[in-house]
N, CA, C, O and the ligand as a Tripos MOL2 file, in Angstrom:
@<TRIPOS>MOLECULE
protein
  249   247    63     0     0
PROTEIN
NO_CHARGES

@<TRIPOS>ATOM
      1 N         126.1040  339.6130 -120.9870 N.3       1 MET1
      2 CA        125.3660  338.3740 -120.8190 C.3       1 MET1
      3 C         125.2100  337.5740 -122.3200 C.2       1 MET1
      4 O         124.7020  338.0730 -123.3240 O.2       1 MET1
      5 N         125.7260  336.3350 -122.2170 N.am      2 ALA2
      6 CA        125.5290  335.5960 -123.3710 C.3       2 ALA2
      7 C         124.0750  335.2940 -123.9020 C.2       2 ALA2
      8 O         123.2420  334.9000 -123.0850 O.2       2 ALA2
      9 N         123.7580  335.4430 -125.0970 N.am      3 GLU3
     10 CA        122.3640  335.0470 -125.3560 C.3       3 GLU3
     11 C         122.3840  334.2970 -126.8140 C.2       3 GLU3
     12 O         122.9540  334.7420 -127.8100 O.2       3 GLU3
     13 N         121.6940  333.1460 -126.7460 N.am      4 PHE4
     14 CA        121.8520  332.4180 -128.0060 C.3       4 PHE4
     15 C         120.6400  331.7280 -128.2870 C.2       4 PHE4
     16 O         119.8290  331.5150 -127.3860 O.2       4 PHE4
     17 N         120.4560  331.3810 -129.3940 N.am      5 GLU5
     18 CA        119.2370  330.7260 -129.7790 C.3       5 GLU5
     19 C         119.2470  329.0690 -129.6320 C.2       5 GLU5
     20 O         119.9190  328.3000 -130.3200 O.2       5 GLU5
     21 N         118.3720  328.7320 -128.6100 N.am      6 ASN6
     22 CA        118.3560  327.4840 -128.4290 C.3       6 ASN6
     23 C         116.8740  326.9960 -128.9220 C.2       6 ASN6
     24 O         115.8710  327.3460 -128.2990 O.2       6 ASN6
     25 N         116.7990  326.1280 -130.1330 N.am      7 PRO7
     26 CA        115.6550  325.8130 -130.7320 C.3       7 PRO7
     27 C         114.8140  324.8950 -129.9370 C.2       7 PRO7
     28 O         113.6470  324.6710 -130.2610 O.2       7 PRO7
     29 N         115.3930  324.3400 -128.8710 N.am      8 TYR8
     30 CA        114.6080  323.4540 -128.0080 C.3       8 TYR8
     31 C         114.0350  324.2010 -126.8230 C.2       8 TYR8
     32 O         113.1150  323.6270 -126.2410 O.2       8 TYR8
     33 N         114.4080  325.3460 -126.3780 N.am      9 ALA9
     34 CA        114.0340  325.9760 -125.1930 C.3       9 ALA9
     35 C         112.3880  326.2470 -125.4770 C.2       9 ALA9
     36 O         111.6080  326.0210 -124.5530 O.2       9 ALA9
     37 N         112.0360  326.5850 -126.3720 N.am     10 THR10
     38 CA        110.5290  326.9970 -126.4790 C.3      10 THR10
     39 C         109.6880  325.8780 -126.9380 C.2      10 THR10
     40 O         108.4860  326.0470 -127.1390 O.2      10 THR10
     41 N         110.3360  324.6140 -127.1310 N.am     11 GLU11
     42 CA        109.5940  323.6150 -127.8490 C.3      11 GLU11
     43 C         109.5470  322.4110 -126.8440 C.2      11 GLU11
     44 O         110.5080  322.1780 -126.1110 O.2      11 GLU11
     45 N         108.5840  321.7710 -126.8310 N.am     12 ASP12
     46 CA        108.5740  320.4600 -126.2030 C.3      12 ASP12
     47 C         109.6300  319.4740 -126.8510 C.2      12 ASP12
     48 O         109.5840  319.2480 -128.0600 O.2      12 ASP12
     49 N         110.4730  318.9550 -126.1260 N.am     13 PRO13
     50 CA        111.3210  318.2420 -126.9580 C.3      13 PRO13
     51 C         110.7370  316.7660 -127.3530 C.2      13 PRO13
     52 O         111.3770  316.0050 -128.0790 O.2      13 PRO13
     53 N         109.6470  316.4850 -126.8840 N.am     14 PHE14
     54 CA        109.0240  315.1620 -127.3350 C.3      14 PHE14
     55 C         108.1060  315.4340 -128.3940 C.2      14 PHE14
     56 O         107.1780  316.2210 -128.2110 O.2      14 PHE14
     57 N         108.2830  314.8420 -129.5040 N.am     15 VAL15
     58 CA        107.1720  314.9270 -130.5010 C.3      15 VAL15
     59 C         106.7110  313.4880 -130.8930 C.2      15 VAL15
     60 O         107.4170  312.4940 -131.0660 O.2      15 VAL15
     61 N         105.3310  313.6190 -130.9940 N.am     16 GLU16
     62 CA        104.9230  312.2060 -131.2510 C.3      16 GLU16
     63 C         105.3050  311.7350 -132.8110 C.2      16 GLU16
     64 O         105.2390  312.3930 -133.8500 O.2      16 GLU16
     65 N         105.6900  310.4820 -132.6120 N.am     17 ALA17
     66 CA        106.3610  309.7970 -133.7790 C.3      17 ALA17
     67 C         105.3560  308.8460 -134.2200 C.2      17 ALA17
     68 O         104.7040  308.2690 -133.3500 O.2      17 ALA17
     69 N         105.1410  308.6050 -135.4120 N.am     18 HIS18
     70 CA        104.1220  307.7240 -135.9900 C.3      18 HIS18
     71 C         104.8120  306.4930 -136.3500 C.2      18 HIS18
     72 O         104.9120  306.0930 -137.5090 O.2      18 HIS18
     73 N         105.3360  305.8400 -135.2130 N.am     19 PHE19
     74 CA        105.8310  304.7270 -135.1470 C.3      19 PHE19
     75 C         105.2990  304.0360 -133.8100 C.2      19 PHE19
     76 O         104.8930  304.6200 -132.8050 O.2      19 PHE19
     77 N         105.4090  302.4000 -134.0630 N.am     20 ASP20
     78 CA        104.9490  301.7470 -132.9280 C.3      20 ASP20
     79 C         106.3090  301.1340 -132.1480 C.2      20 ASP20
     80 O         107.3610  300.9210 -132.7520 O.2      20 ASP20
     81 N         106.1500  300.9240 -130.9350 N.am     21 CYS21
     82 CA        107.2190  300.3880 -130.0690 C.3      21 CYS21
     83 C         107.7490  299.0990 -130.7040 C.2      21 CYS21
     84 O         106.9020  298.3040 -131.1100 O.2      21 CYS21
     85 N         108.9380  298.8170 -130.8300 N.am     22 LEU22
     86 CA        109.3630  297.6530 -131.3500 C.3      22 LEU22
     87 C         109.0570  296.5080 -130.3330 C.2      22 LEU22
     88 O         109.0260  295.3610 -130.7780 O.2      22 LEU22
     89 N         108.8620  296.6910 -129.2060 N.am     23 GLU23
     90 CA        108.8170  295.9000 -128.0870 C.3      23 GLU23
     91 C         107.4110  295.4580 -127.8280 C.2      23 GLU23
     92 O         107.1030  294.2660 -127.8010 O.2      23 GLU23
     93 N         106.5650  296.4350 -127.6380 N.am     24 CYS24
     94 CA        105.2430  296.2050 -127.1110 C.3      24 CYS24
     95 C         104.2360  296.7170 -127.9070 C.2      24 CYS24
     96 O         103.0920  296.4190 -127.5670 O.2      24 CYS24
     97 N         104.4160  297.5990 -129.1410 N.am     25 GLY25
     98 CA        103.5320  297.9940 -129.9520 C.3      25 GLY25
     99 C         103.0370  299.3520 -129.4500 C.2      25 GLY25
    100 O         102.2330  299.9270 -130.1830 O.2      25 GLY25
    101 N         103.3470  299.8670 -128.4660 N.am     26 GLY26
    102 CA        102.8150  301.1130 -127.7220 C.3      26 GLY26
    103 C         103.3820  302.2480 -128.6450 C.2      26 GLY26
    104 O         104.1470  302.0320 -129.5840 O.2      26 GLY26
    105 N         102.9350  303.4350 -128.2850 N.am     27 LYS27
    106 CA        103.2410  304.5940 -128.9060 C.3      27 LYS27
    107 C         104.6380  305.2330 -128.7310 C.2      27 LYS27
    108 O         105.0300  305.6190 -127.6290 O.2      27 LYS27
    109 N         105.3340  305.3230 -129.8000 N.am     28 LEU28
    110 CA        106.6170  305.9090 -129.4770 C.3      28 LEU28
    111 C         106.6950  307.4460 -129.5980 C.2      28 LEU28
    112 O         105.9580  308.0160 -130.4030 O.2      28 LEU28
    113 N         107.4890  308.0790 -128.8910 N.am     29 TRP29
    114 CA        107.6440  309.6250 -128.9430 C.3      29 TRP29
    115 C         109.1270  309.7720 -129.1520 C.2      29 TRP29
    116 O         109.9830  309.0770 -128.6050 O.2      29 TRP29
    117 N         109.3560  310.8350 -130.0750 N.am     30 GLU30
    118 CA        110.6200  310.9610 -130.5800 C.3      30 GLU30
    119 C         111.2220  312.1430 -129.6080 C.2      30 GLU30
    120 O         110.6720  313.1960 -129.2860 O.2      30 GLU30
    121 N         112.4400  311.6790 -129.2620 N.am     31 TYR31
    122 CA        113.0710  312.6480 -128.2560 C.3      31 TYR31
    123 C         114.2300  313.4510 -129.3370 C.2      31 TYR31
    124 O         115.3560  313.0100 -129.5700 O.2      31 TYR31
    125 N         113.7310  314.5400 -129.8310 N.am     32 ALA32
    126 CA        114.3280  315.2630 -130.8490 C.3      32 ALA32
    127 C         115.7610  315.5660 -130.6110 C.2      32 ALA32
    128 O         116.5050  315.4970 -131.5900 O.2      32 ALA32
    129 N         116.2920  315.9130 -129.3850 N.am     33 ILE33
    130 CA        117.4290  316.3070 -129.0580 C.3      33 ILE33
    131 C         118.6070  315.1470 -129.2480 C.2      33 ILE33
    132 O         119.7480  315.3150 -129.6780 O.2      33 ILE33
    133 N         118.0160  313.9940 -128.8240 N.am     34 GLN34
    134 CA        118.9300  312.7940 -128.8860 C.3      34 GLN34
    135 C         118.6950  311.9390 -130.1610 C.2      34 GLN34
    136 O         119.3630  310.9080 -130.2450 O.2      34 GLN34
    137 N         117.8940  312.2130 -131.0880 N.am     35 ARG35
    138 CA        117.4620  311.4500 -132.1020 C.3      35 ARG35
    139 C         117.0970  310.0200 -131.6220 C.2      35 ARG35
    140 O         117.5260  308.9980 -132.1590 O.2      35 ARG35
    141 N         116.2270  310.0560 -130.5120 N.am     36 GLN36
    142 CA        115.9290  308.6940 -130.0750 C.3      36 GLN36
    143 C         114.3920  308.7080 -130.0030 C.2      36 GLN36
    144 O         113.7080  309.7220 -130.1410 O.2      36 GLN36
    145 N         113.9370  307.4920 -129.7750 N.am     37 MET37
    146 CA        112.5440  307.5880 -129.4980 C.3      37 MET37
    147 C         112.2380  306.6080 -128.3280 C.2      37 MET37
    148 O         112.7940  305.5220 -128.1680 O.2      37 MET37
    149 N         111.3260  307.1170 -127.5770 N.am     38 VAL38
    150 CA        110.8820  306.4410 -126.1430 C.3      38 VAL38
    151 C         109.4980  305.9320 -126.2970 C.2      38 VAL38
    152 O         108.6250  306.5660 -126.8890 O.2      38 VAL38
    153 N         109.3130  304.7320 -125.7300 N.am     39 CYS39
    154 CA        107.8710  304.1330 -125.7370 C.3      39 CYS39
    155 C         107.1950  304.7460 -124.4600 C.2      39 CYS39
    156 O         107.7960  304.9250 -123.4010 O.2      39 CYS39
    157 N         105.8850  305.0460 -124.6800 N.am     40 GLU40
    158 CA        105.1880  305.6890 -123.6760 C.3      40 GLU40
    159 C         104.6290  304.5680 -122.6500 C.2      40 GLU40
    160 O         104.2110  304.8520 -121.5280 O.2      40 GLU40
    161 N         104.6780  303.1560 -123.2230 N.am     41 ASP41
    162 CA        104.1460  302.2730 -122.3280 C.3      41 ASP41
    163 C         105.1760  301.5700 -121.5920 C.2      41 ASP41
    164 O         105.1380  301.5340 -120.3620 O.2      41 ASP41
    165 N         106.2770  300.8980 -122.3910 N.am     42 CYS42
    166 CA        107.2300  300.3070 -121.6110 C.3      42 CYS42
    167 C         108.6120  301.0020 -121.3720 C.2      42 CYS42
    168 O         109.5050  300.4940 -120.6940 O.2      42 CYS42
    169 N         108.7010  302.2900 -122.0350 N.am     43 ARG43
    170 CA        109.7780  303.2800 -121.7500 C.3      43 ARG43
    171 C         111.0410  302.5340 -122.5940 C.2      43 ARG43
    172 O         112.1800  302.9100 -122.3200 O.2      43 ARG43
    173 N         110.9000  301.7320 -123.3750 N.am     44 ALA44
    174 CA        111.8790  301.1800 -124.2770 C.3      44 ALA44
    175 C         112.5700  302.4070 -124.8880 C.2      44 ALA44
    176 O         111.9330  303.4530 -125.0150 O.2      44 ALA44
    177 N         113.7940  302.3180 -125.2520 N.am     45 LEU45
    178 CA        114.3210  303.3740 -126.0060 C.3      45 LEU45
    179 C         115.0950  303.0250 -127.2050 C.2      45 LEU45
    180 O         115.9850  302.1750 -127.1580 O.2      45 LEU45
    181 N         114.8060  303.6060 -128.1940 N.am     46 PHE46
    182 CA        115.4250  303.1530 -129.6760 C.3      46 PHE46
    183 C         115.8640  304.5110 -130.2580 C.2      46 PHE46
    184 O         115.3910  305.6230 -130.0220 O.2      46 PHE46
    185 N         116.8460  304.1740 -131.0480 N.am     47 THR47
    186 CA        117.2150  305.2510 -132.0860 C.3      47 THR47
    187 C         116.2280  305.3720 -132.9820 C.2      47 THR47
    188 O         115.3540  304.5290 -133.1870 O.2      47 THR47
    189 N         116.3860  306.7180 -133.6840 N.am     48 THR48
    190 CA        115.4300  306.7960 -134.7430 C.3      48 THR48
    191 C         115.7010  305.9680 -135.9840 C.2      48 THR48
    192 O         114.8560  305.5280 -136.7630 O.2      48 THR48
    193 N         117.0140  305.8300 -136.0410 N.am     49 GLU49
    194 CA        117.7140  304.9780 -137.1210 C.3      49 GLU49
    195 C         117.2790  303.5780 -136.9110 C.2      49 GLU49
    196 O         117.0500  302.9480 -137.9440 O.2      49 GLU49
    197 N         117.1410  303.0510 -135.9430 N.am     50 GLU50
    198 CA        116.7760  301.4600 -135.4810 C.3      50 GLU50
    199 C         115.1100  301.5080 -135.8370 C.2      50 GLU50
    200 O         114.6360  300.5490 -136.4480 O.2      50 GLU50
    201 N         114.3480  302.4930 -135.4940 N.am     51 VAL51
    202 CA        113.0110  302.2980 -135.6340 C.3      51 VAL51
    203 C         112.6060  302.5350 -137.1590 C.2      51 VAL51
    204 O         111.6140  302.0110 -137.6650 O.2      51 VAL51
    205 N         113.5190  303.4180 -137.8600 N.am     52 PHE52
    206 CA        113.2260  303.5430 -139.2620 C.3      52 PHE52
    207 C         113.5250  302.2560 -139.9990 C.2      52 PHE52
    208 O         112.6140  301.7530 -140.6580 O.2      52 PHE52
    209 N         114.6550  301.7010 -139.9550 N.am     53 SER53
    210 CA        115.1630  300.5420 -140.4960 C.3      53 SER53
    211 C         114.2970  299.2960 -140.2880 C.2      53 SER53
    212 O         114.0760  298.5550 -141.2460 O.2      53 SER53
    213 N         113.7430  299.0080 -138.9400 N.am     54 ALA54
    214 CA        112.9870  298.1440 -138.7160 C.3      54 ALA54
    215 C         111.3940  298.1550 -139.4250 C.2      54 ALA54
    216 O         110.8040  297.1690 -139.8660 O.2      54 ALA54
    217 N         110.9310  299.4790 -139.3920 N.am     55 GLN55
    218 CA        109.6440  299.6660 -139.7810 C.3      55 GLN55
    219 C         109.5190  300.0970 -141.3540 C.2      55 GLN55
    220 O         108.4320  300.3690 -141.8640 O.2      55 GLN55
    221 N         110.5960  300.1220 -141.9690 N.am     56 ALA56
    222 CA        110.7370  300.5840 -143.2920 C.3      56 ALA56
    223 C         110.5570  299.2980 -144.1190 C.2      56 ALA56
    224 O         109.9410  299.3300 -145.1840 O.2      56 ALA56
    225 N         111.1280  298.0990 -143.5990 N.am     57 LYS57
    226 CA        111.2230  296.9000 -144.3360 C.3      57 LYS57
    227 C         109.8320  296.0930 -143.8350 C.2      57 LYS57
    228 O         109.3530  296.1440 -142.7030 O.2      57 LYS57
    229 N         109.3590  295.4010 -144.8860 N.am     58 PRO58
    230 CA        108.2020  294.5030 -144.6050 C.3      58 PRO58
    231 C         108.6640  293.3170 -143.4710 C.2      58 PRO58
    232 O         109.6740  292.6210 -143.5760 O.2      58 PRO58
    233 N         107.8870  293.2720 -142.6020 N.am     59 GLN59
    234 CA        108.1980  292.1430 -141.5790 C.3      59 GLN59
    235 C         108.2880  290.7920 -142.0740 C.2      59 GLN59
    236 O         109.1560  289.9780 -141.7570 O.2      59 GLN59
    237 N         107.3050  290.6030 -142.8960 N.am     60 ALA60
    238 CA        107.2940  289.0950 -143.5900 C.3      60 ALA60
    239 C         106.4780  289.1980 -144.7130 C.2      60 ALA60
    240 O         105.4950  289.9380 -144.7450 O.2      60 ALA60
    241 N         106.9010  288.3700 -145.7950 N.am     61 GLU61
    242 CA        106.3660  288.5140 -147.0110 C.3      61 GLU61
    243 C         105.3060  287.3270 -147.0460 C.2      61 GLU61
    244 O         105.6920  286.1730 -146.8610 O.2      61 GLU61
    245 N         103.9970  287.6150 -147.2800 N.am     62 ALA62
    246 CA        103.0580  286.4840 -147.3980 C.3      62 ALA62
    247 C         103.1450  285.7430 -148.4930 C.2      62 ALA62
    248 O         102.3900  284.7840 -148.6520 O.2      62 ALA62
    249 ZN        106.8700  299.6870 -125.5510 Zn       63 ZN63
@<TRIPOS>BOND
     1     1     2 1
     2     2     3 1
     3     3     4 2
     4     3     5 am
     5     5     6 1
     6     6     7 1
     7     7     8 2
     8     7     9 am
     9     9    10 1
    10    10    11 1
    11    11    12 2
    12    11    13 am
    13    13    14 1
    14    14    15 1
    15    15    16 2
    16    15    17 am
    17    17    18 1
    18    18    19 1
    19    19    20 2
    20    19    21 am
    21    21    22 1
    22    22    23 1
    23    23    24 2
    24    23    25 am
    25    25    26 1
    26    26    27 1
    27    27    28 2
    28    27    29 am
    29    29    30 1
    30    30    31 1
    31    31    32 2
    32    31    33 am
    33    33    34 1
    34    34    35 1
    35    35    36 2
    36    35    37 am
    37    37    38 1
    38    38    39 1
    39    39    40 2
    40    39    41 am
    41    41    42 1
    42    42    43 1
    43    43    44 2
    44    43    45 am
    45    45    46 1
    46    46    47 1
    47    47    48 2
    48    47    49 am
    49    49    50 1
    50    50    51 1
    51    51    52 2
    52    51    53 am
    53    53    54 1
    54    54    55 1
    55    55    56 2
    56    55    57 am
    57    57    58 1
    58    58    59 1
    59    59    60 2
    60    59    61 am
    61    61    62 1
    62    62    63 1
    63    63    64 2
    64    63    65 am
    65    65    66 1
    66    66    67 1
    67    67    68 2
    68    67    69 am
    69    69    70 1
    70    70    71 1
    71    71    72 2
    72    71    73 am
    73    73    74 1
    74    74    75 1
    75    75    76 2
    76    75    77 am
    77    77    78 1
    78    78    79 1
    79    79    80 2
    80    79    81 am
    81    81    82 1
    82    82    83 1
    83    83    84 2
    84    83    85 am
    85    85    86 1
    86    86    87 1
    87    87    88 2
    88    87    89 am
    89    89    90 1
    90    90    91 1
    91    91    92 2
    92    91    93 am
    93    93    94 1
    94    94    95 1
    95    95    96 2
    96    95    97 am
    97    97    98 1
    98    98    99 1
    99    99   100 2
   100    99   101 am
   101   101   102 1
   102   102   103 1
   103   103   104 2
   104   103   105 am
   105   105   106 1
   106   106   107 1
   107   107   108 2
   108   107   109 am
   109   109   110 1
   110   110   111 1
   111   111   112 2
   112   111   113 am
   113   113   114 1
   114   114   115 1
   115   115   116 2
   116   115   117 am
   117   117   118 1
   118   118   119 1
   119   119   120 2
   120   119   121 am
   121   121   122 1
   122   122   123 1
   123   123   124 2
   124   123   125 am
   125   125   126 1
   126   126   127 1
   127   127   128 2
   128   127   129 am
   129   129   130 1
   130   130   131 1
   131   131   132 2
   132   131   133 am
   133   133   134 1
   134   134   135 1
   135   135   136 2
   136   135   137 am
   137   137   138 1
   138   138   139 1
   139   139   140 2
   140   139   141 am
   141   141   142 1
   142   142   143 1
   143   143   144 2
   144   143   145 am
   145   145   146 1
   146   146   147 1
   147   147   148 2
   148   147   149 am
   149   149   150 1
   150   150   151 1
   151   151   152 2
   152   151   153 am
   153   153   154 1
   154   154   155 1
   155   155   156 2
   156   155   157 am
   157   157   158 1
   158   158   159 1
   159   159   160 2
   160   159   161 am
   161   161   162 1
   162   162   163 1
   163   163   164 2
   164   163   165 am
   165   165   166 1
   166   166   167 1
   167   167   168 2
   168   167   169 am
   169   169   170 1
   170   170   171 1
   171   171   172 2
   172   171   173 am
   173   173   174 1
   174   174   175 1
   175   175   176 2
   176   175   177 am
   177   177   178 1
   178   178   179 1
   179   179   180 2
   180   179   181 am
   181   181   182 1
   182   182   183 1
   183   183   184 2
   184   183   185 am
   185   185   186 1
   186   186   187 1
   187   187   188 2
   188   187   189 am
   189   189   190 1
   190   190   191 1
   191   191   192 2
   192   191   193 am
   193   193   194 1
   194   194   195 1
   195   195   196 2
   196   195   197 am
   197   197   198 1
   198   198   199 1
   199   199   200 2
   200   199   201 am
   201   201   202 1
   202   202   203 1
   203   203   204 2
   204   203   205 am
   205   205   206 1
   206   206   207 1
   207   207   208 2
   208   207   209 am
   209   209   210 1
   210   210   211 1
   211   211   212 2
   212   211   213 am
   213   213   214 1
   214   214   215 1
   215   215   216 2
   216   215   217 am
   217   217   218 1
   218   218   219 1
   219   219   220 2
   220   219   221 am
   221   221   222 1
   222   222   223 1
   223   223   224 2
   224   223   225 am
   225   225   226 1
   226   226   227 1
   227   227   228 2
   228   227   229 am
   229   229   230 1
   230   230   231 1
   231   231   232 2
   232   231   233 am
   233   233   234 1
   234   234   235 1
   235   235   236 2
   236   235   237 am
   237   237   238 1
   238   238   239 1
   239   239   240 2
   240   239   241 am
   241   241   242 1
   242   242   243 1
   243   243   244 2
   244   243   245 am
   245   245   246 1
   246   246   247 1
   247   247   248 2
@<TRIPOS>SUBSTRUCTURE
     1 MET1         2 RESIDUE 1 A MET
     2 ALA2         6 RESIDUE 1 A ALA
     3 GLU3        10 RESIDUE 1 A GLU
     4 PHE4        14 RESIDUE 1 A PHE
     5 GLU5        18 RESIDUE 1 A GLU
     6 ASN6        22 RESIDUE 1 A ASN
     7 PRO7        26 RESIDUE 1 A PRO
     8 TYR8        30 RESIDUE 1 A TYR
     9 ALA9        34 RESIDUE 1 A ALA
    10 THR10       38 RESIDUE 1 A THR
    11 GLU11       42 RESIDUE 1 A GLU
    12 ASP12       46 RESIDUE 1 A ASP
    13 PRO13       50 RESIDUE 1 A PRO
    14 PHE14       54 RESIDUE 1 A PHE
    15 VAL15       58 RESIDUE 1 A VAL
    16 GLU16       62 RESIDUE 1 A GLU
    17 ALA17       66 RESIDUE 1 A ALA
    18 HIS18       70 RESIDUE 1 A HIS
    19 PHE19       74 RESIDUE 1 A PHE
    20 ASP20       78 RESIDUE 1 A ASP
    21 CYS21       82 RESIDUE 1 A CYS
    22 LEU22       86 RESIDUE 1 A LEU
    23 GLU23       90 RESIDUE 1 A GLU
    24 CYS24       94 RESIDUE 1 A CYS
    25 GLY25       98 RESIDUE 1 A GLY
    26 GLY26      102 RESIDUE 1 A GLY
    27 LYS27      106 RESIDUE 1 A LYS
    28 LEU28      110 RESIDUE 1 A LEU
    29 TRP29      114 RESIDUE 1 A TRP
    30 GLU30      118 RESIDUE 1 A GLU
    31 TYR31      122 RESIDUE 1 A TYR
    32 ALA32      126 RESIDUE 1 A ALA
    33 ILE33      130 RESIDUE 1 A ILE
    34 GLN34      134 RESIDUE 1 A GLN
    35 ARG35      138 RESIDUE 1 A ARG
    36 GLN36      142 RESIDUE 1 A GLN
    37 MET37      146 RESIDUE 1 A MET
    38 VAL38      150 RESIDUE 1 A VAL
    39 CYS39      154 RESIDUE 1 A CYS
    40 GLU40      158 RESIDUE 1 A GLU
    41 ASP41      162 RESIDUE 1 A ASP
    42 CYS42      166 RESIDUE 1 A CYS
    43 ARG43      170 RESIDUE 1 A ARG
    44 ALA44      174 RESIDUE 1 A ALA
    45 LEU45      178 RESIDUE 1 A LEU
    46 PHE46      182 RESIDUE 1 A PHE
    47 THR47      186 RESIDUE 1 A THR
    48 THR48      190 RESIDUE 1 A THR
    49 GLU49      194 RESIDUE 1 A GLU
    50 GLU50      198 RESIDUE 1 A GLU
    51 VAL51      202 RESIDUE 1 A VAL
    52 PHE52      206 RESIDUE 1 A PHE
    53 SER53      210 RESIDUE 1 A SER
    54 ALA54      214 RESIDUE 1 A ALA
    55 GLN55      218 RESIDUE 1 A GLN
    56 ALA56      222 RESIDUE 1 A ALA
    57 LYS57      226 RESIDUE 1 A LYS
    58 PRO58      230 RESIDUE 1 A PRO
    59 GLN59      234 RESIDUE 1 A GLN
    60 ALA60      238 RESIDUE 1 A ALA
    61 GLU61      242 RESIDUE 1 A GLU
    62 ALA62      246 RESIDUE 1 A ALA
    63 ZN63       249 GROUP 0 **** ****
């Protein structure tokens, strides 16, 4: 029997991300396996890269 370590097997694949949905401002959850984030409200799916770049930049300068 093959046995291998699956780091996701014992962990919930969803981790709370400290980012807001780009669509509705809801809470995003990071889906670690896919490197994606999903919104708990509108179910919009974003790549982590997309969210990082969107929220790292200032939206508007006053
Ligand atoms: Zn949303």
